[in-house]
N, C-alpha and C positions, 0 to 999 in steps of 0.2 A: 502494499500500500504505499503511496506517495507522504511523503510528509506535509504535514500542511501550515506548520509550526506558522514558517517563516509569513504568511498570508496572512492570517491573525495577527501578529505582532504588529501590523500595517493596517488593518482596518481600523475607521474612527471609531472612538469612543462611543459613541451611538449605537452604532452597529456590535461591537462585540458585549454589549449590555444585553444586545434582545439573543443573544448564542446563548444562553442559557439552560440548565438543565431542567426537562420537564416530568410531568407525574404520568400515572396512569387514565386520572379523570382529566385533565388536559387533554391527552392524547384521544381519549373517550367522545371528548367534545367535536374534539376535528371530524375524526369518523363520521357521528353522525350528522355533521353539517355536508357530508358528501351528498351531491346529487344523484340520486339513484337513476336516473331517465339517460345518463352521458353514457358514450360509447368505455368500452373496455381501453386500458392502457396497453404497455407494450408487455406486460406482464398477462395480458388476456384476462384479468379478475375482473368481473361485472364490479362496480361498483356498489350494486344493492345488495351484493356478498359481503362486498368491505363494511358496508353501512349495518347489517345483519348479523355480522361478527365483530361488532364493537366491541362489546362484552368481552370476549375473547382475546382480542388484539390488542387491546390498549396495553395491556402491562408487557408484554414482549418486545412489544414495535416501541413504548417508554427508553425502555432498558436498554436497547438498540440504539436508538437516536442519541440518549445518554452515552454508552457508551463512545460512539462516532465521535462527539464533544468532546468528550474526556481526553480521548485517542487524538484528536485533532488530524485524524486521517481518513480520507473515505474507502472503502472496500473495492477493491478492482472490477468487479462483479454489479455495483454504481456505477460505472464510468458505461 
């Protein structure tokens, strides 16, 4: 995974302040706001499935987002 610390160090303070850890409640709120009638993304998962699975997905997704923020590295598969 490429190191992103050099980018984070150069970001304005306002942006770095918004890059804060999340929690399952915040992730669930975002997942519930997904518009179910939109097309599936490149992962081919229909938005309705994401929305209906919010209770199950919120914890692992919050852990994943927090890990990426702590490590300051984006996994290669995400590129």
